[in-house]
N, C-alpha and C positions, 0 to 999 in steps of 0.2 A: 634694751631688754635686760632682765636680770636672770641669773642662774637660779632656777626654781629651788627654793629651800636654802640657798647659800646666804642670801642677803647682801651679796656683793654686786655692785653695778658693773656692767660691761658696756663696751661701745655698742652703738646701734648697728644692727645687721639688716641686710635686705629682707623684705617682708617674707619672701618664700623660705629663706634660710631660718628666719626667726620662727616661722610656723613649723618647719621640720624639727627644729631643735626643741620646741615646746612639747613635741610628741615623741621625743627620743628618750626612752626610759633611763639611759645611762647619762645623758647630758642634762636632764632636767629631773629634779627630785619629784616635782609635781606630776610627772608622767609615769613614774615607776610602777604605780598600782592601777594605771588606767590603760596603758598601751603595752602591747606585746612586741617582742623582738624574736628574730630567728637567726641562729648562727648556722652557716653552711660549712660542714666539714669537708672542704675541697682542697685543703693545703696540707698534705701529709708530711712533707719534708721541711727541715729547718736548716739555716745556714750559720747558726751559732749554737754553742753548747753552754747552757747556764747551769751552775752548780746546784741550783734549787729545783731543777726541772727533771721530771721523769715522765715522758709522754706515753703513758700506758693506754693501750687501746682496749676496746671491748670490756669496759668496766661500768655497767649500767647503774651501779649503786654508789658510784663515787662522783663527787662534784668538785672539780677544780679545773683551772685552765689546762689545756693540752689533752684532756680526756675526751674520747668519742667512742661510739659503738659502731661507727661506719665511716667510710670515706667515699664521697660521691664524685662521679664524673660531672663535668659541666652540664651535660644533658640531664642527668639524674637530678642535679641541683635545681635546674629550671623547672622540671616537672614537680619536684617536691615543693618548691616555693609557691607554685600555682595552687597546689593542693592545700597547703597550710593557710594561705591567704583566704581561700574559700571557706575553710573551717573556722578561722579565727578572724572575725571582722575587725578586731582591735589591733591586728598586726600593723605596726607602723614602720618598722625598720628591719632590713635584711642585711646581715653583716657576715664577714669572714674573719674568724678568730682562731684558725688552726685546722687541725691539731698542731701543725708546724707553724711556719711563717707565711703570711699571705703573699709577700713579695718574693719569697724563695720559690714559689709556685705560680708566678705571675701569669704565664700563658693560660693555665687552667682557670685561674681566678678571673682573668680578663674575659675569657670565653663565657664563663658562667654569668658574669655581670651583663655582658652584651645580650645573652639569650633572655635573661630575666627582664632587662630594660625593654627588649622588643615586645614582650608580652605584657609588660606593666610599665608604661612610660612615666608614671608618677611615683614609682617606688623610691624610697629613701635608702641609700646604701651607706654602710659603715665598714671600715677596715681596721684591723689591728695588726701591728707589725713591730718587729724589733728595730726597724729603721735602717738596717744596713744597706738595703738597696733603694731606699727612699729617694736619694738624689737622682737616680736613673729613671724612676717611674713616676715621680711626682706629677709631671705634666700629663701623662696618660691617666693617672688617677683622677685628676681634675677634669680632664676631657670626658671621662665616663660619668661625670656628674656626682662623684663621691665627694661629699663636703664635710663628712665627719670621719676623722682618722684618729685612732689611738696609737700612740707610740710608747713602748716600755723603755724608760730611761732610769736606770737604777743608780747612776752616779755620773759625775762629769770629771772625775779624776782617774786617769788611766791606771795609776798605782792601785787604787781601790778596785777598779774594773778587773784587774788581773786576778783578784781574789774571788770575783763573782762569776767570771766567764772562763770556762776551760779552754775553749778555742773559738776562733772566728774563721769561717771559710769565705774568703774574699777573692774573687777572680780565680778560683781553683787553687789558691794557696791557703794552707793551714797556718794561721797566725795565732800564737799563744802569748801569754803573759801581757806585759804592758803594750807590746807592739800590736797585738790583736785588739786590746781594749781601746787603744788610741785611735785606730782606724774606725772601729764601731762608733765611738763617741763623737768623733768628728763628722762622720756621715749622718748620724742621727740629727745633729744640730743643723747641718746643711740642708737635709731633707725637710726638717720641720720648718725652717725659714722659707723654703720654696712653697710649701703648702699654705702657710699663713699668707704669703704674698699673693697667692692665687685665690684667696678668699675662703679657704677651708677652715673649719673649727677643729683645732687639734687638742685632744685630751692626752695627758701624760700619765701613764701608770708607773708607779714606783713601788717596788717590793721592799718593805721595811724589814731588814734582816738584823735581828738582835745581835749586838756586839760587833757589827760590821759597818753598816752604813747609816744608822739612825741619826747620828750627829751630823752627817754630811747632807742629809736630805734637804734641809732648808737652803743649802747652797744650790742644790739641783733645782728647787722650785724657783729660786731667784733667777737662775740662768734661763729657765723656761719662760719666766715673765718677760725677760728682755727679748726673747724670740717671738713674743706675741701669742703664746698659747692661750687657750680658752679656760682650761681648768686642769687641776692635777688630782689624781686618785691614788692616795697612799694606801697600800694594801698590806695586810698582815702576811708574813711568811707562813705558808702551809708546808711543813716538813714532809716531803714526798718520799715514801719508801723507795729505796734503790737509788736515790739521788745523793750527790756528795754532801748535801746539807741535811740529810735525813736525821742527823743527830742534833740539829739545832732546835732550840725551843721555839714553839709557836709564839708569834708576837702577841703580847698582852693587849687586851682591849683598852685598858687604862692608858698605856704608853702610846698606843696608836692614836687615840682621841686627843691626847695632849699634844702630840706632834701635829696633827691636823689643825688644832686650834692655833698653834704657833704659826703654821704656814698659811692660814687663812688670811693673814694680814697682807700676804703677797699675791695670792691667787685664790679664786673660788675652789673649794674642796668638795669632791664627791664623797659622800658618807654612806651611800646606800648600795655600794657595789656588792654583788653576790659571788664574785670570782667564778663566773659561769663556765660550764663545759663548752667544748668546741662545737657541740651539736645541740646546744640549748634552744628551747622553743617555749614561748609563753611569757607570762608576766615574770618579773625578776624573782619574785618570791613564790612562784607557782610554775615550776618547770613541767612541761607536757611533752618532752621529747620522745618518751617511750610510746606515747599515743600515736606518734607519726613515724614509727619505724618501718611499717609495711604499708605500701601504697595500695589502696583497694581498687585500683583501676581494673577494667575488664580483662586486659591482657595478663594481669597478675593472678587472675582467678584460676588459671590452669594449674596443674600439678607443678610444684616447685622444681625448677631445674637444679641439677647438681652444681654446687659451687666449683668454679674452675680451680684446678690445682696446678701450680707451676713449680718447676725445678730451676733453681737459680744458683749460679756460681758467683763467688765473691772473691775479689783480690784484696787480701788483708794480711797484715803481718801477724796479728795475735787474736784475730776474730773479735776485735773490739771496735775498731774504726775501719772504714773503707779508706785505706791510706796508701794504696799501691796503684801505679799505672798498670794497665793490662799487660804490657810487655815486660814489666819488672817481676811479675808473679812467678814464683817457683812452685807454687801450689795453689789450688783453688778450694775454697770451703763451699760445700754444697748444701743448700737448704731446700726444703719443700715448704711451699707457702700455699695455704688454703684459706681464703678469706683474709682475716687478720692474724691467723695462727701461723707462725713461722717455726719450723722444726729443723734443727741441725742434723744432717744425715752423716756426712763424712768429710774428710779432707783428702783430696786427690793430689798426689805429687806429680810434677812434670818430670819426665825422665831426663837425666843429665846425659851429656854427650861429651866425647873427647876425640879429637882428630889426631892425637899423637902427643908424646911427652912434652914437646915444646909448646903446643897450643892448648894443652889441657887447662881448663879453668874450672875449679870446683864450684864456682858460683854460676857458671853458664848453664843454660837450659835450652833445649831445642824449641824455639817458638813455633816451629811447624807442627809440633805435637799438641799445641793448645786445643785445636779443634777436635782432635781425637779424644782428648781427656774430658772435654766438656760438651761433646757432641750431642748428648741426650738432654742438655739444658735448654730452657726457653729463653734465658737471658743471662748476661754476665754483667756484674756490677763492679766498676773500678773507678779510681780517681780520674783517670784520663785514658783514652785509647786513640791511637793514630788512625788516620783516614784509611790506610790500607788494611789495618786490622778490622776496622768497622765494616769495610766492604766484604772482607772474607767471612766475617761473622754473619753478615746479612745473607750472603749466598748460602750459608749453612742453616739459615732459618733461626739464628740466635740474635736477639736484640741486645745491642750494646748500650748500657746505661751508665752515665757518668754522674757521680755524686760524691759529696763529702759529708758523711754522716756516720752514726754508729752503724754497725753491720745490721742490727735488728731493724733500724729505720730504713736502711738502704734496701734490704730485701722486700720490705713492705711497700716501699715506694716503687720498686721494680714491678711488683705484682699489680699495683694499682695502674701503672703505665701499660702493662700488658693487657689488663682488663679493658682499659680505656681504648687502646688501639684496636682490640678485637671488636668492640661495640661500634667504633667509628667506621670500621670496614664493612659492617653488616648493612 
């Protein structure tokens, strides 16, 4: 078969995969104005921090990766998938593209795919990921019948990666600089190789960052060719307000097309990407996500219920990253979260104690006071918590959530977890 619109021949694929690909609007140019796709926003957290990214929620008028107006539970995702398929007969693909990383939220993503597969055995799934956890989950992805996976690979040089990524959260450790980039890049390539060996078609997204990686991108494409990927999608940088690269110029169309032309000799190039939102629905050039915000089911015809509001404590040094273990915190930052709106309320200090001049330690705090200080909170977000601490928190009705993200992302993730747990218990 050939990549529709690319003009480059590829190896023959099984008939079912060829049929799926021919109807995949991202993998086939000929499908982009005939078949619709649906992105399920079920992956709120991310395990790396890119300097070009600012994952702003609740922005219905903005279209770029990482943006969504809602985060769904697996059950909500399955319900919405059935509704959209009924309304859009040309729907051919259901994918997960964020707003964080699909594999950083794998339990929820896996549950959603299983529910949707049970109600629609013939559905075509697609996943997007940064690839950090790909080696761990490649076999599960393939077992679920996911045969189209997009991995964002912006470089294959750790020194360059250190300039693109602020940090990488791997195994609970925060890795920065070349150390973080080296782990990310190695695991991306390992995971891609596993997917290709398992029969999946892998598409590589590459963000072309002016003055940073544009001369390096042909090397990226060449490496991806050696790994056996299907195609690459070189995308223009969209300078996101609030990101570290907000001051960078947007990639020019002329430069972008020239680079695509150069790389087309190595691999087929996607040229019709719309850099979609994490909740996009419809044809690539006709997004209908706002049409499907509210489900018209009978149970939803009753008066709207109040949106749950949660009080969440965060262990953080400077209210930027969730970067402290629960037991290390000398203070907790308290947030109120309603829907996707997170508001900082106050910082609560833990009382210091001293058992005498010889034992006094200015940095010591009484851990037994933690529950009293955060006793009115629904959850506490920290980098890590011991088993004993978790049990004490659970007895007090406080959910312990471990994550490594920005504080803003951490509290939103905590709220989504609380909402999910509440619905699952009903």
